[in-house]
C-alpha positions in Angstrom: 0.0 0.0 0.0 1.1 3.6 -0.8 0.5 6.3 1.8 0.0 9.9 0.4 0.4 12.7 2.9 -1.1 16.0 1.9 -3.6 14.0 -0.1 -6.3 16.7 0.1 -4.2 19.2 -1.8 -3.9 19.8 -5.5 -1.2 17.3 -6.3 -2.2 14.8 -3.7 -5.8 14.6 -5.1 -4.6 14.0 -8.6 -1.9 11.5 -7.6 -4.6 9.6 -5.6 -6.8 9.3 -8.6 -3.9 8.2 -10.8 -2.8 5.5 -8.5 -6.3 4.2 -7.9 -6.8 4.0 -11.7 -3.9 1.6 -12.0 -5.2 -0.5 -9.1 -2.5 0.5 -6.6 -3.8 0.2 -3.0 -3.7 3.8 -1.7 -4.2 5.2 1.8 -4.6 9.0 2.1 -3.8 11.1 5.1 -6.2 14.0 5.2 -6.5 16.8 7.8 -10.1 17.9 7.0 -13.3 15.8 6.9 -14.2 17.5 3.5 -11.0 16.2 2.0 -11.7 12.7 3.4 -15.1 12.7 1.6 -13.5 13.9 -1.7 -10.8 11.3 -1.6 -13.0 8.4 -0.7 -15.0 9.1 -3.9 -11.9 7.8 -5.8 -12.1 4.5 -3.8 -9.0 5.3 -1.8 -8.8 4.4 1.9 -8.6 7.7 3.8 -7.7 8.4 7.4 -7.9 11.7 9.3 -4.6 12.9 10.6 -1.8 15.4 10.5 2.0 15.1 9.9 2.5 17.1 13.1 0.6 14.4 15.0 3.0 11.5 15.4 0.3 9.1 16.6 -2.0 9.7 13.6 1.1 9.0 11.4 1.9 5.8 13.1 -1.7 4.6 12.6 -1.7 5.6 8.9 1.6 3.8 8.2 0.5 0.3 9.0 1.0 -2.0 6.0 2.6 0.8 3.9 5.6 0.0 1.6 6.0 3.6 0.2 5.1 7.1 1.2 4.6 10.0 -1.2 5.1 13.1 1.1 3.3 16.1 -0.4 2.9 18.3 2.7 4.4 21.8 2.4 4.2 25.0 4.5 2.8 26.9 1.5 0.1 28.6 3.6 2.8 30.4 5.6 2.7 30.9 9.4 -0.4 30.3 11.5 0.2 32.7 14.3 -3.0 31.6 16.2 -1.6 28.1 16.5 2.0 29.0 16.8 2.9 27.0 13.7 5.5 28.2 11.1 6.0 27.1 7.6 9.4 25.6 8.7 7.6 23.5 11.3 5.2 22.1 8.7 8.1 21.4 6.3 10.8 20.1 8.6 9.0 18.8 11.7 6.3 17.2 9.5 9.0 15.5 7.4 10.9 14.3 10.5 7.7 12.8 11.9 7.0 11.0 8.6 10.6 9.6 8.5 10.4 8.4 12.1 7.1 6.7 11.3 8.6 5.1 8.3 11.5 3.7 10.3 9.2 2.5 13.1 7.0 0.7 10.5 9.9 -0.7 8.4 8.7 1.4 5.4 11.8 2.0 3.2 10.5 4.0 0.2 9.9 7.7 0.4 9.1 10.2 -2.4 9.1 13.9 -1.7 8.1 16.8 -4.0 10.2 19.9 -3.5 10.6 23.0 -5.5 13.0 24.3 -8.1 15.3 26.9 -6.6 15.5 25.2 -3.2 19.0 26.2 -1.9 20.8 26.7 1.4 21.5 30.2 0.3 18.0 31.1 -0.7 16.7 34.5 0.4 13.1 33.2 0.4 12.1 31.4 3.6 10.0 29.0 1.4 13.0 27.9 -0.7 15.4 27.7 2.2 12.9 25.6 4.2 12.4 23.2 1.3 16.2 22.8 1.1 16.4 21.9 4.8 13.6 19.4 4.4 15.4 17.8 1.4 18.5 17.5 3.6 16.5 15.7 6.3 15.2 13.2 3.7 18.6 12.7 2.1 20.1 12.0 5.6 17.3 9.6 6.6 19.0 6.3 5.5 15.8 5.4 3.6 15.3 4.8 -0.1 14.3 8.3 -1.0 13.6 10.1 -4.3 13.2 13.9 -4.4 11.5 15.6 -7.3 11.9 19.4 -7.6 9.3 21.2 -9.7 8.0 24.7 -10.3 4.7 25.8 -11.9 2.4 22.8 -12.5 -0.2 23.3 -15.1 -3.4 21.5 -14.1 -6.8 21.9 -12.6 -6.6 23.1 -9.0 -2.9 24.4 -9.2 -3.2 27.5 -7.0 0.1 28.9 -8.2 -0.7 28.6 -11.9 -4.4 29.4 -11.5 -3.5 32.5 -9.5 -1.4 33.9 -12.3 -4.1 32.9 -14.9 -6.7 34.8 -12.9 -4.5 37.8 -12.7 -4.1 37.9 -16.5 -7.8 37.3 -16.9 -8.9 40.1 -14.6 -6.3 42.8 -14.8 -5.8 45.0 -17.9 -2.4 45.9 -16.5 -0.4 43.0 -15.1 2.2 43.8 -12.5 5.6 42.1 -12.9 7.7 41.6 -9.8 11.2 42.9 -10.5 12.1 43.1 -14.2 9.9 40.2 -15.3 13.0 38.3 -16.7 13.2 35.6 -14.0 12.9 32.2 -15.8 10.3 29.5 -15.2 10.0 25.9 -16.5 6.4 24.9 -16.2 5.4 21.2 -16.2 2.1 19.6 -17.3 0.3 17.9 -14.4 0.1 14.7 -16.5 3.9 14.7 -17.0 4.6 15.2 -13.3 2.3 12.4 -12.4 4.1 10.1 -14.8 7.4 11.0 -13.2 6.1 10.4 -9.7 4.6 7.0 -10.5 7.6 6.1 -12.5 9.8 6.8 -9.5 7.7 4.5 -7.4 8.3 1.7 -9.9 12.0 2.3 -10.8 14.7 1.5 -8.2 17.3 3.5 -10.3 15.7 6.7 -8.9 16.4 5.7 -5.2 18.9 8.0 -3.4 18.5 10.8 -6.1 17.2 14.3 -6.4 15.7 15.2 -9.7 14.6 18.4 -11.4 11.3 18.0 -13.2 10.1 20.5 -15.7 8.6 20.8 -19.2 10.6 21.5 -22.4 10.1 25.3 -22.3 12.0 27.9 -20.3 10.0 31.2 -20.2 10.6 34.5 -18.5 7.7 35.7 -16.4 6.8 38.4 -19.0 6.8 35.8 -21.8 4.6 33.5 -19.6 2.1 36.3 -19.1 2.2 37.1 -22.8 1.4 33.5 -23.8 -1.4 33.3 -21.3 -2.9 36.5 -22.5 -2.7 35.3 -26.1 -4.4 32.0 -25.3 -7.2 33.9 -23.5 -7.6 36.3 -26.4 -6.8 39.3 -24.2 -4.5 42.2 -24.8 -2.6 43.1 -21.7 -0.1 45.7 -20.7 2.6 44.9 -18.1 4.2 47.2 -15.5 7.4 46.4 -13.7 7.4 46.7 -9.9 10.9 47.0 -8.4 11.6 44.5 -5.6 12.3 47.5 -3.4 8.6 48.4 -3.8 7.1 44.8 -3.7 8.8 43.6 -0.5 7.6 46.4 1.8 4.1 46.1 0.5 4.0 42.4 1.2 5.6 42.8 4.6 3.0 45.4 5.5 0.2 43.0 4.5 1.7 40.3 6.6 2.1 42.6 9.6 -1.5 43.7 9.3 -2.6 40.0 9.2 -4.3 40.3 5.8 -5.6 37.0 4.6 -3.1 35.1 2.5 -0.6 38.0 2.6 2.0 35.8 4.2 1.5 33.2 1.5 1.9 35.8 -1.3 5.0 37.2 0.4 6.8 33.8 0.3 5.6 32.9 -3.2 6.6 36.2 -4.7 9.9 36.2 -2.7 10.7 32.9 -4.3 10.3 34.5 -7.8 13.5 36.4 -7.4 15.5 33.4 -8.7 15.3 31.4 -11.8 13.1 28.3 -11.2 14.5 26.1 -14.0 15.9 22.6 -14.2 19.7 22.1 -13.8 19.3 19.0 -15.9 16.5 16.6 -16.9 18.1 13.3 -15.9 14.6 12.0 -15.0 13.6 12.6 -18.6 16.4 10.3 -19.8 15.4 7.6 -17.3 11.7 7.9 -18.3 11.7 9.0 -21.9 8.4 10.0 -23.4 6.6 13.0 -24.8 6.8 16.1 -22.7 4.2 18.7 -23.1 5.2 22.3 -23.8 3.6 25.3 -22.2 1.3 26.2 -25.1 0.0 22.7 -25.4 -0.5 22.3 -21.6 -2.2 25.7 -21.4 -4.5 24.9 -24.4 -5.5 21.6 -22.8 -6.2 23.2 -19.5 -8.4 25.9 -21.0 -10.3 23.4 -23.1 -10.8 20.8 -20.3 -14.1 20.1 -18.7 -13.5 20.8 -14.9 -15.6 17.7 -14.0 -13.3 15.3 -15.9 -11.1 12.9 -13.9 -7.4 13.2 -13.6 -5.6 13.5 -16.9 -3.1 10.7 -16.6 -2.1 7.8 -18.8 -1.4 4.6 -16.9 2.2 3.4 -17.0 3.2 -0.2 -17.2 3.3 -1.7 -13.6 6.9 -2.7 -13.0 6.6 -3.0 -9.2 6.6 -6.9 -8.9 9.6 -7.2 -11.2 11.8 -4.4 -9.9 10.8 -4.1 -6.2 10.6 -7.7 -5.0 12.2 -6.7 -1.7 9.2 -4.9 -0.3 8.0 -8.2 1.1 4.9 -8.2 3.2 4.2 -4.5 2.6 1.7 -4.4 -0.3 
């Protein structure tokens, strides 16, 4: 059985659907009853719990051979509960790793972010790096996938920028708009994730995962506007203006201001792949930004997850997982 933490989020929901489609036994760890109801419609076993609650993790881990850890501190700090994004990232990951070791679960997949670095100025990027280091030092059979913009239904980062271009005649560009991004189609990311579960060659490695196109933010905005049939002007906002505005919003407790602060702060560095070794291990068509965007805009929101099943290699290449099924 595969355990998905953060299963109620965008990627977790789609990964659950993809694994269920290929008949993989899946258990989802969900924090909210509403997420539990949503995930159970896929036919997945779902338990309520939290990565900051060690006992709920121990219960969820029973009979699990692999964990896909998808919990991130993207919501920023929760001052009322005294929880920081670093706690969610690092303490949550440490609890997952401890539960894996206690249960004898060896396989761990973690989705990180392009641009994660020990020298990152963004708290979000620095926190993801430290979480990666915890996982790399765990002694378990880990694989880390770093990704940036994911184009798919429910992707808040992508859909937030799409909404901005839809609604604003003049689109603000943080900095000079030349920071590079390498968006990836949701279907491609799902294929890589499931491929990593199946392929022992990915154990002990950190991969960058992106699509074939590298786009500056201004080019990304231009292509979105063109696809929407909108003419848009852009205006550059120097970082010296952006940072104080975001900090003020956070200090005033404005809803989601802290989230925006960390997301936009992370946009000061190129979020592109250093290499695409994972593409060489798992060759196949990779969707460009225009194709992915066109599919997104044409899709019926009620459709299931856009994923093509991969051949199931698990019994041939992972015979050592023993009683964990």
